[in-house]
DOLO-338475 format. One record per residue (C-alpha): residue in one letter; x, y, z. Coordinates in steps of 0.2 Angstrom, whole numbers, plus 5000, padded with zeros to 4 digits. Last residue first. Example, Ala and Ser with C-alpha at 12.3 -4.5 7.8 and 13.67 -1.06 7.14 Angstrom:
% DOLO-338475
  residu     x     y     z
       S  5068  4995  5036
       A  5062  4978  5039
This chain:
% DOLO-338475
  residu     x     y     z
       F  5139  5018  4914
       L  5129  5027  4901
       E  5112  5018  4898
       E  5112  5016  4918
       V  5112  5034  4921
       E  5101  5036  4904
       D  5087  5024  4912
       I  5084  5011  4901
       Q  5064  5007  4897
       P  5065  4991  4891
       N  5051  4983  4882
       Y  5054  4963  4881
       I  5065  4962  4896
       D  5058  4975  4909
       F  5043  4972  4901
       Y  5043  4954  4904
       L  5050  4958  4920
       R  5035  4969  4927
       E  5022  4956  4921
       I  5033  4943  4931
       K  5031  4953  4947
       Q  5015  4957  4946
       D  5009  4940  4944
       R  4991  4936  4937
       N  4991  4920  4931
       N  4986  4910  4914
       R  4990  4921  4900
       L  5006  4926  4911
       Y  5014  4908  4910
       N  5012  4905  4891
       K  5018  4922  4887
       I  5034  4918  4898
       A  5035  4899  4888
       K  5033  4910  4871
       E  5047  4923  4876
       L  5058  4909  4883
       K  5060  4900  4867
       K  5062  4916  4855
       S  5077  4920  4865
       K  5087  4936  4862
       A  5075  4944  4875
       F  5083  4934  4889
       H  5101  4942  4884
       N  5099  4956  4885
       F  5090  4955  4901
       Y  5103  4947  4907
       Y  5112  4963  4902
       K  5099  4973  4908
       T  5102  4967  4926
       P  5089  4958  4936
       Y  5098  4942  4944
       L  5085  4931  4951
       G  5072  4938  4941
       L  5069  4928  4929
       W  5071  4912  4936
       S  5056  4914  4946
       I  5045  4907  4930
       K  5055  4894  4933
       F  5061  4879  4919
       K  5061  4859  4919
       E  5047  4856  4905
       Y  5059  4871  4896
       D  5072  4858  4891
       Y  5085  4870  4888
       S  5092  4872  4869
       E  5088  4890  4865
       L  5091  4895  4883
       D  5108  4889  4882
       Q  5120  4896  4895
       L  5107  4901  4907
       W  5100  4888  4907
       D  5113  4876  4913
       Y  5115  4891  4926
       Y  5097  4887  4932
       D  5097  4868  4932
       G  5113  4865  4941
       F  5130  4868  4943
       G  5133  4855  4929
       K  5139  4867  4915
       F  5153  4879  4916
       N  5167  4866  4910
       K  5183  4874  4911
       N  5193  4877  4897
       S  5193  4898  4901
       I  5188  4913  4886
       D  5181  4907  4874
       N  5171  4895  4886
       P  5161  4908  4895
       Q  5155  4913  4877
       I  5158  4931  4875
       N  5145  4945  4871
       F  5153  4957  4881
       K  5140  4961  4894
       F  5133  4944  4893
       C  5150  4937  4897
       L  5151  4952  4911
       N  5135  4946  4918
       L  5140  4926  4917
       F  5156  4932  4926
       M  5144  4942  4940
       D  5131  4926  4943
       F  5146  4916  4944
       L  5149  4926  4960
       P  5131  4924  4965
       Y  5135  4904  4968
       D  5119  4894  4975
       N  5106  4902  4960
       D  5094  4890  4963
       Q  5095  4891  4980
       P  5098  4876  4993
       G  5093  4880  5011
       Y  5086  4895  5017
       F  5096  4900  5033
       S  5113  4893  5026
       N  5109  4897  5006
       K  5106  4914  5009
       F  5126  4916  5014
       S  5131  4910  5000
       H  5139  4890  4999
       K  5154  4882  4996
       N  5157  4865  4994
       P  5149  4865  4976
       N  5164  4877  4972
       P  5158  4886  4955
       F  5169  4897  4947
       T  5170  4914  4953
       A  5188  4916  4962
       E  5196  4905  4947
       I  5187  4915  4934
       F  5192  4931  4941
       Q  5211  4927  4944
       Q  5211  4921  4925
       L  5204  4938  4920
       F  5217  4949  4930
       E  5229  4953  4918
       S  5213  4958  4907
       E  5211  4956  4888
       K  5194  4949  4890
       F  5187  4961  4903
       P  5196  4977  4901
       L  5198  4990  4915
       V  5188  5006  4915
       N  5174  5000  4906
       F  5160  5000  4921
       I  5158  4983  4922
       A  5175  4980  4920
       S  5179  4989  4936
       N  5165  4985  4945
       Y  5170  4966  4943
       Y  5187  4971  4946
       H  5182  4977  4964
       D  5169  4964  4966
       V  5181  4948  4965
       K  5193  4958  4978
       F  5212  4956  4973
       K  5223  4963  4986
       K  5239  4973  4983
       H  5237  4968  4964
       L  5222  4973  4965
       Q  5225  4989  4975
       T  5239  4994  4962
       I  5227  4992  4948
       I  5214  5003  4954
       R  5227  5016  4959
       R  5232  5015  4940
       K  5216  5017  4933
       I  5212  5033  4947
       Q  5229  5041  4943
       T  5226  5040  4924
       K  5208  5047  4923
       L  5215  5060  4937
       T  5229  5066  4924
       N  5215  5065  4909
       D  5204  5075  4917
       V  5189  5068  4927
       V  5171  5063  4921
       P  5172  5046  4915
       H  5182  5041  4930
       F  5169  5048  4943
       Y  5161  5030  4943
       I  5175  5018  4946
       L  5184  5029  4959
       T  5167  5030  4968
       N  5168  5010  4967
       F  5181  5011  4985
       Y  5167  5018  4996
       E  5167  5003  5008
       L  5186  5000  5007
       K  5180  4987  5017
       D  5199  4984  5025
       N  5193  4985  5044
       K  5187  5004  5042
       G  5189  5009  5023
       D  5203  5023  5020
       F  5204  5017  5001
       A  5191  5026  4991
       L  5187  5042  5005
       K  5206  5043  5007
       M  5209  5046  4987
       L  5193  5057  4984
       N  5199  5067  5000
       K  5216  5068  4991
       R  5209  5074  4975
       Q  5201  5086  4983
       Q  5216  5094  4991
       Q  5223  5096  4973
       S  5207  5102  4967
       F  5198  5092  4958
       I  5189  5097  4940
       L  5173  5088  4934
       I  5172  5088  4915
       Q  5157  5089  4909
       N  5150  5080  4891
       R  5133  5087  4897
       L  5129  5067  4896
       K  5144  5066  4907
       L  5138  5077  4918
       E  5123  5070  4921
       A  5131  5053  4922
       I  5141  5058  4938
       F  5126  5065  4947
       I  5119  5049  4947
       S  5135  5040  4948
       L  5137  5052  4967
       R  5120  5046  4972
       T  5125  5027  4968
       E  5140  5028  4980
       L  5132  5038  4991
       Y  5119  5027  4999
       M  5125  5016  5013
       D  5130  5037  5019
       E  5145  5045  5021
       K  5143  5067  5019
       Q  5159  5075  5015
       L  5158  5068  4997
       F  5140  5076  4996
       F  5144  5094  4995
       F  5156  5090  4981
       I  5146  5079  4971
       L  5131  5093  4975
       E  5140  5109  4970
       K  5147  5101  4954
       L  5127  5096  4951
       L  5122  5114  4956
       D  5134  5120  4944
       T  5129  5112  4928
       S  5110  5118  4932
       L  5098  5105  4940
       Q  5081  5099  4928
       S  5094  5083  4921
       R  5094  5079  4939
       K  5076  5077  4942
       R  5073  5059  4939
       G  5088  5053  4948
       F  5090  5066  4963
       F  5073  5063  4968
       S  5077  5044  4968
       N  5095  5046  4978
       I  5083  5059  4990
       Q  5073  5042  4993
       A  5087  5031  4995
       Y  5093  5044  5008
       S  5076  5043  5015
       D  5076  5023  5017
       P  5090  5024  5030
       S  5078  5031  5041
       P  5078  5050  5051
       L  5089  5060  5039
       V  5105  5067  5049
       S  5105  5086  5054
       K  5108  5101  5050
       S  5121  5099  5034
       I  5106  5087  5028
       C  5092  5099  5028
       D  5102  5114  5021
       I  5108  5101  5005
       I  5088  5095  5003
       E  5081  5112  5005
       R  5092  5118  4989
       T  5088  5103  4980
       I  5069  5106  4984
       K  5074  5124  4977
       E  5083  5118  4961
       A  5066  5106  4957
       Q  5054  5122  4959
       S  5065  5133  4951
       D  5066  5118  4935
       N  5048  5117  4934
       M  5038  5103  4942
       Q  5030  5086  4939
       L  5029  5074  4952
       M  5037  5060  4954
       A  5054  5062  4963
       A  5044  5075  4975
       L  5031  5060  4978
       S  5046  5049  4983
       L  5053  5063  4996
       C  5035  5066  5004
       N  5033  5047  5004
       N  5051  5045  5014
       F  5043  5059  5025
       I  5030  5052  5030
       K  5036  5037  5033
       P  5050  5043  5044
       Y  5037  5055  5053
       L  5025  5039  5058
       N  5031  5038  5077
       R  5032  5021  5085
       W  5052  5020  5083
       L  5050  5037  5093
       S  5036  5031  5104
       G  5052  5019  5111
       D  5059  5036  5121
       D  5043  5038  5131
       S  5049  5055  5137
       T  5037  5063  5125
       Y  5035  5081  5120
       A  5052  5089  5124
       K  5061  5073  5117
       F  5050  5075  5100
       S  5054  5094  5098
       D  5073  5091  5101
       I  5074  5077  5087
       F  5061  5087  5076
       L  5071  5103  5075
       Y  5084  5098  5061
       H  5068  5093  5051
       N  5059  5111  5050
       G  5064  5116  5034
       L  5064  5099  5024
       L  5047  5096  5030
       N  5040  5114  5030
       T  5048  5117  5011
       I  5040  5099  5008
       K  5021  5105  5014
       E  5023  5121  5003
       F  5030  5112  4987
       F  5016  5100  4990
       K  5000  5114  4994
       G  4991  5115  4976
       R  4986  5129  4964
       V  5001  5133  4956
       G  5009  5115  4958
       N  4997  5109  4947
       Y  5002  5090  4947
       P  5006  5079  4931
       I  5016  5061  4940
       S  5033  5057  4930
       K  5038  5045  4919
       F  5025  5032  4921
       H  5026  5014  4916
       Y  5009  5008  4923
       K  5020  4996  4936
       N  5033  5009  4940
       F  5022  5021  4948
       Y  5014  5004  4952
       R  5027  4999  4964
       W  5037  5017  4966
       I  5019  5023  4978
       L  5019  5003  4985
       K  5037  5007  4990
       H  5032  5024  4998
       D  5019  5018  5009
       G  5004  5028  5008
       D  4993  5036  5024
       F  5001  5053  5029
       I  5010  5058  5011
       L  4998  5044  4999
       Q  4983  5054  5007
       N  4989  5071  5006
       I  4993  5068  4987
       H  4978  5061  4980
       Y  4966  5075  4990
       D  4980  5089  4987
       N  4978  5082  4966
       F  4984  5071  4955
       E  4983  5075  4936
       T  4971  5071  4923
       I  4960  5060  4935
       V  4946  5052  4924
       N  4931  5060  4915
       S  4945  5067  4902
       N  4944  5047  4896
       T  4958  5041  4885
       E  4972  5051  4890
       R  4970  5048  4909
       L  4970  5032  4907
       A  4988  5029  4919
       L  4979  5042  4928
       A  4966  5029  4932
       I  4977  5014  4934
       F  4992  5025  4947
       L  4975  5032  4956
       G  4969  5013  4958
       E  4985  5006  4964
       T  4986  5018  4979
       F  4970  5015  4983
       E  4970  4997  4983
       D  4985  4999  4994
       M  4977  5011  5006
       L  4964  4995  5005
       N  4977  4983  5013
       H  4981  4998  5026
       F  4967  5000  5033
       E  4964  4980  5037
       S  4981  4979  5040
       F  4980  4992  5057
       R  4988  5007  5059
       D  4972  5018  5052
       Y  4959  5011  5065
       I  4960  5024  5079
       I  4945  5032  5075
       R  4946  5052  5076
       N  4929  5056  5069
       G  4934  5065  5054
       S  4950  5055  5053
       I  4939  5037  5052
       F  4926  5043  5045
       S  4935  5054  5032
       N  4947  5038  5026
       L  4929  5028  5024
       Q  4919  5039  5015
       A  4934  5044  5002
       F  4941  5027  5001
       G  4922  5021  4994
       T  4920  5036  4984
       F  4937  5033  4974
       L  4933  5016  4974
       Q  4916  5018  4966
       D  4922  5033  4954
       Y  4937  5022  4947
       S  4924  5010  4943
       H  4912  5020  4934
       T  4925  5029  4925
       I  4923  5018  4908
       F  4937  5009  4897
       N  4935  5004  4880
       G  4945  4988  4872
       G  4962  4989  4863
       E  4971  4974  4872
       I  4978  4992  4885
       F  4961  4995  4888
       S  4955  4978  4892
       Q  4969  4977  4904
       Y  4966  4992  4912
       E  4945  4987  4912
       N  4953  4973  4924
       R  4961  4979  4934
       L  4947  4993  4938
       K  4932  4978  4941
       S  4943  4970  4953
       M  4948  4986  4961
       A  4929  4991  4962
       T  4924  4974  4970
       Q  4938  4979  4983
       I  4933  4997  4985
       E  4914  4994  4987
       Y  4917  4980  4998
       A  4929  4990  5011
       N  4919  5003  5011
       D  4904  4993  5021
       S  4917  4982  5030
       Y  4926  4998  5037
       F  4912  5008  5042
       R  4904  4992  5048
       V  4917  4990  5063
       D  4905  4980  5072
       K  4904  4994  5087
       I  4907  5008  5075
       Y  4890  5004  5065
       N  4881  4998  5080
       F  4883  5014  5092
       L  4880  5023  5076
       K  4864  5015  5075
       Q  4861  5020  5094
       H  4867  5039  5088
       H  4853  5037  5075
       S  4839  5032  5088
       R  4844  5045  5101
       N  4851  5035  5115
       R  4846  5020  5128
       E  4861  5013  5133
       K  4864  4995  5139
       Y  4861  4987  5123
       V  4876  4997  5117
       F  4886  4997  5132
       Q  4887  4979  5136
       D  4892  4975  5119
       L  4906  4987  5119
       N  4915  4977  5134
       I  4933  4984  5137
       E  4945  4969  5140
       M  4957  4977  5126
       L  4960  4992  5138
       A  4965  4979  5153
       K  4975  4971  5143
       G  4984  4987  5139
       H  4985  4992  5154
       K  4994  4975  5160
       Y  5006  4979  5146
       A  5008  4996  5151
       D  5012  4988  5170
       R  5023  4975  5164
       D  5033  4986  5153
       Y  5038  4981  5138
       Y  5028  4992  5126
       A  5021  4989  5108
       Y  5011  4974  5110
       R  5000  4977  5123
       I  5000  4996  5119
       L  4993  4993  5103
       K  4982  4981  5108
       G  4975  4992  5121
       L  4976  5006  5108
       K  4963  4996  5100
       I  4952  4994  5116
       L  4955  5011  5121
       N  4949  5019  5102
       F  4931  5009  5103
       Q  4928  5018  5119
       T  4932  5034  5117
       I  4920  5031  5100
       M  4906  5026  5111
       F  4909  5042  5125
       L  4908  5052  5110
       T  4891  5044  5103
       K  4886  5042  5123
       K  4888  5063  5126
       R  4877  5062  5141
       D  4888  5074  5150
       K  4894  5063  5163
       F  4898  5052  5148
       A  4909  5065  5138
       Q  4918  5068  5154
       R  4924  5051  5159
       G  4927  5046  5139
       I  4937  5062  5138
       E  4949  5058  5152
       E  4950  5039  5146
       F  4952  5047  5127
       T  4969  5055  5135
       K  4974  5041  5147
       A  4974  5032  5131
       S  4982  5045  5120
       K  4997  5047  5131
       L  5000  5028  5134
       F  4999  5026  5114
       D  5014  5040  5114
       G  5016  5034  5092
       F  5014  5053  5086
       T  4997  5049  5078
       Y  4992  5040  5096
       H  4997  5058  5103
       M  4988  5065  5090
       Y  4971  5056  5091
       A  4972  5060  5111
       N  4974  5079  5106
       V  4961  5080  5093
       M  4950  5072  5104
       Q  4955  5087  5117
       E  4948  5100  5104
       D  4934  5091  5102
       L  4932  5091  5122
       T  4933  5107  5123
       K  4952  5113  5130
       D  4958  5122  5145
       K  4977  5126  5143
       V  4992  5116  5146
       E  5003  5118  5130
       S  5012  5100  5125
       L  5001  5096  5108
       K  5006  5116  5101
       E  5025  5110  5104
       M  5021  5095  5095
       A  5013  5101  5081
       L  5027  5116  5078
       P  5040  5102  5077
       I  5027  5092  5062
       E  5023  5107  5052
       L  5020  5096  5039
       R  5003  5105  5033
       N  4993  5092  5040
       Y  5005  5091  5056
       C  5001  5112  5059
       C  4983  5108  5056
       A  4980  5095  5068
       V  4989  5106  5082
       C  4978  5119  5080
       N  4984  5135  5070
       C  4973  5138  5057
       D  4975  5148  5043
       S  4956  5157  5038
       H  4943  5151  5022
       N  4940  5135  5027
       F  4932  5126  5014
       Y  4914  5127  5005
       R  4909  5117  4990
       T  4890  5116  4987
       S  4889  5116  4970
       V  4872  5116  4961
       E  4868  5103  4949
       K  4848  5102  4938
       R  4846  5084  4933
       S  4828  5091  4931
       K  4819  5078  4939
       H  4831  5069  4952
       S  4838  5089  4955
       V  4857  5086  4959
       I  4868  5092  4974
       S  4886  5097  4973
       Y  4902  5093  4981
       I  4894  5080  4995
       H  4913  5075  5002
       N  4906  5075  5020
       Q  4918  5087  5025
       S  4911  5098  5008
       F  4892  5095  5013
       K  4896  5100  5033
       S  4906  5116  5027
       L  4890  5119  5018
       I  4878  5118  5032
       T  4889  5128  5045
       K  4892  5141  5031
       A  4873  5143  5029
       K  4870  5144  5048
       E  4884  5157  5051
       Q  4876  5169  5037
       Y  4858  5165  5043
       D  4862  5170  5060
       K  4842  5171  5066
       V  4831  5165  5050
       G  4816  5175  5046
       K  4819  5180  5028
       I  4834  5171  5023
       Y  4824  5159  5008
       S  4817  5175  5003
       S  4832  5185  5000
       D  4835  5177  4983
       A  4851  5181  4977
       F  4861  5177  4997
       N  4880  5181  4996
       I  4890  5168  5007
       I  4906  5176  5015
       G  4921  5165  5013
       D  4933  5180  5009
       P  4936  5172  4991
       Q  4914  5173  4988
       V  4902  5159  4990
       S  4886  5162  4982
       F  4869  5154  4988
       T  4854  5155  4977
       D  4858  5140  4970
       L  4856  5133  4986
       M  4838  5137  4987
       A  4833  5130  4972
       V  4841  5112  4976
       L  4832  5113  4992
       D  4817  5117  4983
       E  4817  5104  4969
       N  4818  5090  4985
       D  4819  5075  4973
       T  4835  5073  4978
       Y  4853  5067  4970
       L  4868  5071  4981
       K  4885  5070  4969
       F  4901  5066  4976
       Q  4903  5053  4963
       Q  4886  5044  4966
       Y  4877  5048  4983
       F  4855  5043  4984
       A  4839  5052  4989
       P  4825  5041  4989
       Q  4810  5042  4978
       D  4797  5029  4984
       E  4798  5037  5002
       F  4795  5054  4996
       I  4805  5070  5000
       K  4821  5066  5003
       F  4837  5079  5008
       P  4823  5089  5018
       Y  4820  5075  5026
       Y  4831  5062  5030
       Q  4836  5048  5022
       I  4850  5054  5015
       L  4862  5056  5031
       L  4863  5040  5037
       N  4869  5031  5020
       I  4881  5047  5019
       P  4890  5040  5033
       V  4891  5057  5044
       F  4908  5065  5049
       Q  4911  5076  5065
       V  4901  5068  5076
       E  4893  5073  5091
       E  4878  5085  5086
       Y  4881  5082  5069
       L  4867  5071  5065
       Y  4855  5085  5075
       E  4864  5102  5068
       I  4862  5094  5052
       V  4843  5091  5052
       N  4843  5110  5060
       Y  4852  5119  5049
       L  4842  5112  5035
       Q  4825  5116  5041
       E  4834  5134  5047
       L  4838  5136  5029
       L  4819  5129  5023
       P  4810  5142  5034
       K  4801  5135  5046
       N  4782  5125  5047
       R  4793  5110  5040
       D  4798  5107  5057
       V  4810  5093  5055
       Q  4806  5077  5063
       F  4817  5067  5077
       D  4813  5054  5089
       T  4810  5045  5074
       G  4827  5039  5067
       A  4832  5037  5050
       T  4841  5021  5045
       L  4859  5014  5045
       S  4862  4995  5052
       N  4848  4990  5041
       E  4854  4992  5025
       N  4869  4984  5030
       K  4866  4970  5039
       T  4851  4964  5023
       A  4867  4967  5012
       V  4879  4954  5023
       K  4866  4941  5025
       F  4860  4945  5007
       F  4877  4944  4998
       Q  4882  4931  5010
       S  4869  4919  5004
       T  4869  4924  4986
       K  4890  4924  4985
       S  4890  4905  4996
       A  4876  4900  4982
       E  4887  4906  4967
       V  4903  4897  4976
       D  4895  4878  4980
       G  4888  4880  4960
       L  4907  4885  4956
       F  4912  4869  4963
       K  4897  4859  4953
       L  4904  4865  4937
       F  4922  4861  4942
       S  4918  4844  4948
       G  4925  4836  4933
       P  4938  4846  4928
       T  4943  4841  4947
       L  4941  4847  4965
       R  4931  4833  4976
       N  4919  4836  4985
       E  4914  4817  4987
       P  4924  4817  5003
       D  4912  4828  5009
       I  4920  4840  5024
       Y  4916  4843  5043
       L  4922  4857  5049
       Q  4929  4853  5068
       L  4929  4871  5079
       S  4944  4880  5087
       K  4948  4891  5101
       K  4939  4883  5117
       N  4930  4890  5132
       E  4917  4879  5131
       I  4903  4893  5131
       I  4914  4897  5115
       S  4911  4881  5109
       K  4891  4881  5111
       E  4890  4896  5100
       L  4904  4889  5084
       R  4891  4873  5087
       E  4876  4882  5083
       E  4883  4896  5071
       L  4892  4881  5063
       T  4877  4870  5058
       Y  4872  4881  5044
       D  4888  4875  5031
       L  4882  4887  5018
       Q  4898  4898  5023
       I  4909  4886  5024
       P  4908  4877  5006
       H  4919  4863  5010
       W  4931  4858  4995
       Y  4945  4844  4993
       I  4959  4842  4982
       T  4968  4825  4981
       K  4987  4823  4975
       T  4986  4807  4987
       S  4999  4814  4999
       N  4999  4831  4997
       D  4981  4833  5002
       C  4975  4848  4999
       V  4960  4856  5009
       I  4950  4870  5004
       F  4939  4879  5011
       I  4928  4891  4998
       L  4924  4910  5002
       A  4912  4919  4993
       W  4912  4936  4996
       P  4903  4950  5010
       M  4912  4943  5025
       Q  4907  4949  5041
       Q  4896  4934  5048
       K  4901  4919  5040
       Y  4918  4920  5037
       Y  4926  4932  5050
       K  4916  4921  5062
       I  4923  4906  5056
       H  4941  4914  5056
       R  4939  4919  5074
       H  4933  4902  5080
       E  4949  4893  5076
       L  4948  4877  5061
       P  4950  4861  5063
       F  4948  4847  5051
       S  4936  4833  5049
       I  4934  4821  5034
       L  4916  4815  5034
       G  4910  4796  5034
       K  4906  4793  5051
       N  4901  4813  5055
       R  4891  4803  5071
       T  4908  4797  5075
       N  4917  4778  5074
       K  4924  4780  5059
       L  4928  4798  5052
       T  4936  4798  5035
       T  4955  4800  5031
       V  4965  4813  5022
       P  4983  4805  5020
       E  4995  4815  5029
       D  5008  4829  5022
       T  4993  4841  5024
       A  4989  4856  5016
       K  4977  4868  5020
       V  4967  4884  5008
       Q  4957  4896  5012
       L  4950  4903  4995
       K  4940  4920  4989
       F  4930  4921  4977
       M  4926  4932  4958
       E  4915  4928  4945
       V  4912  4934  4928
       T  4925  4943  4927
       E  4925  4950  4908
       N  4942  4952  4898
       P  4938  4947  4882
       K  4938  4932  4886
       R  4929  4925  4901
       I  4938  4929  4915
       L  4936  4919  4934
       D  4946  4929  4945
       V  4952  4920  4963
       Q  4957  4927  4978
       F  4970  4918  4989
       D  4975  4915  5007
       V  4961  4922  5017
       G  4960  4917  5035
       R  4960  4935  5043
       D  4977  4932  5048
       K  4982  4928  5031
       Q  4973  4944  5025
       D  4990  4953  5019
       E  4997  4937  5008
       E  4981  4937  4998
       S  4988  4927  4982
       K  4980  4930  4967
       I  4972  4918  4957
       V  4967  4919  4937
       I  4955  4908  4929
       H  4955  4914  4911
       L  4939  4905  4902
       D  4937  4901  4884
       P  4950  4886  4887
       Y  4939  4877  4898
       I  4945  4859  4898
       Q  4965  4865  4899
       R  4960  4877  4910
       I  4953  4865  4922
       E  4971  4856  4922
       E  4980  4871  4927
       L  4967  4874  4941
       V  4973  4855  4944
       N  4991  4859  4945
       N  4990  4878  4954
       L  4981  4867  4968
       L  4995  4856  4968
       I  5008  4869  4969
       N  4998  4877  4983
       G  4998  4862  4992
       S  5016  4860  4992
       E  5019  4876  4998
       Q  5007  4873  5012
       I  5020  4858  5015
       E  5036  4870  5013
       E  5028  4882  5025
       S  5024  4868  5038
       T  5040  4863  5040
       R  5047  4846  5031
       S  5054  4832  5039
       V  5059  4820  5028
       N  5057  4798  5029
       G  5041  4801  5021
       H  5035  4817  5023
       K  5038  4818  5042
       K  5034  4834  5051
       K  5044  4849  5058
       A  5037  4865  5066
       M  5047  4881  5065
């Protein structure tokens, strides 16, 4: 970590940047005071740092109307910023910036971005409207030729951000926004247009015409961008009335097309009946052609065709009516060992089947095998003059090259990855001559327009959606357009990637959009009672996206943020229960199947299986289900763990989440069976799991009867820890409320004996916090006080790595937590002086009289127990300070803490303990 001098003090680059961020926040606060009717909300964009974006700023006019949104790249320095003296840029400030960031800001980013320099020494902020710097393109080209990696920006020192210059600053934001909009929009508009090398023969029957254009467009791909599809006849007739796509509906001026599709009637077995035979007259294989047309519509998320003129709407839904056992379908059903077995089968395959296999190798983490397969497909595709398919293989090989280079330690693999990364797509695109719409797809893929086009839609939709949600909870109205825009944009992006087997979903850009999509789902569902046009439950599309592309930690974050108790789901129509049965039932086969599939041991940790497993368990915890379904999954979990260890430590935590939310649906006999089963299965989350079962038994006034052998096993678990660690000591404490009096007395006696033998702070603390031993009247109280009293000469483990912390004394936090639980002042039980060990601890002991000029909002979450929160809730002065902070900052963590403090949703398990 680089150190820089600040006065006489060495500071890391992270510390310098943090000071710059604080300076920026201070200046924005000054601006807020001048413009009180304007919310200035600044949101960190940590996940975009590799692209050179630090913050998003939303300007919101009260009440909740977003008037501007833009991005910031913030650089900070402790060295005084000076102007150039002797160059042709005399009088300007020089600051370096990498080529890749300049390219992104100028050529790809659809939003306004302002470059910020924070001079910590003079407390001055300079801004540069980099997207309006028209000298950059020429200088960038020259710098690249000279093999340099960065370029100097020249910043006008008059651009100092202050309340007085804020309107000028906003002028640059607006000009940047306009410039980028037209630059990107023009690029978008011209990137995908109808080709001139294909004309529909309008003398043929309309069904034949439609089939011919579908056959042409989907010749080498499975998914076509909607913007390209709708430009072709018969989707549009007149240039002044173009077809358009909205909310999964395609709007057309072709009345005859709507009329023909209205005669199609899909039967349960997949056969299509035709109410008007005139449309199929003279059409060979009309049944298969009609199926192909409807299948492509549904595959591309066109679920209805609507007439411009009459507004008549016709369904175009058609899905596979037979079970498929290809490798991809097995994988999607979570029959993962079977999918790997099929992937290993040696047989002649079509290019499409080979594409699926190559993509599945990538999915399973064997990047080298995936690259080899894509190289073989590429050679054959080039030979067969399937140029678009060849283009996709080359794009994928570049992406795989990057993954191989950073995921393999073998020298030959590293060299191979590096060679793949050097594939020249530009040369291919400009050399090859192909059918015009394919040529446009070349550029669409090469320039990653499938991402950028939809990213703009998704991110702007989410910005609106968050504001609309905030407006709704404050009494305003909510409309569904933002959710429709979000869902459509994401579905188009994801389908183009997965449908065409394009390697992109392991990269941060896709993960960022998946994060947005996940939050959007929970926002929309939270509003279901106010607007029936928003989703009323999760469907299988939502579930599949969350299983295969989601992140269980993010899923839980938004589940909690939007205050869900459970997620509505139609288990009768849905496939989730079939999926989780397959996952849990086949888990014990996974390791052996994986070893049989590949000898590449490293690909095991690159496999997405643990993520999928955890996502599935987290969704099982959240989804509404009946008692029999909850008990069935419980039995499957027992069987799964009986046969094999789970794929990751976090899987055991997700098991706990499932039991925590479904415990009330489990029979008393099953709860008892679970307790005795898991007492034989040790893992790092065992104590929490047992506490869940025990709390539910206590709620039902049940007594757990232990046999003599089971009592011995319990004591052995609690007291036979390795190296005297006693890892499962707390299990005795948890069992205390639900055992018979004899065992209860034995447990208490064994705890007291152990504390006399070797007093441990955490053992006594847990015994007191869970009411097994007393606190104020305890024989161990003075030992506990002595052990937890702050010692300035001793610091926490975290302190040793990260420097001084506000809560330097974690044992002192335990002492205060007990004081807050029993409503005791520290000086009521000791003559020691508990003040003077830092502002944080002084604040904790006197919330009302504390000087809030020194208060840090981060203190709220340093020790987030319900007793701390109860203590916080008593202070009006603290509540005012939190509200003032949230009024000017979009901070998800503090928002959640605010609700936990002032509107606690206490879980029954926590309440009972």
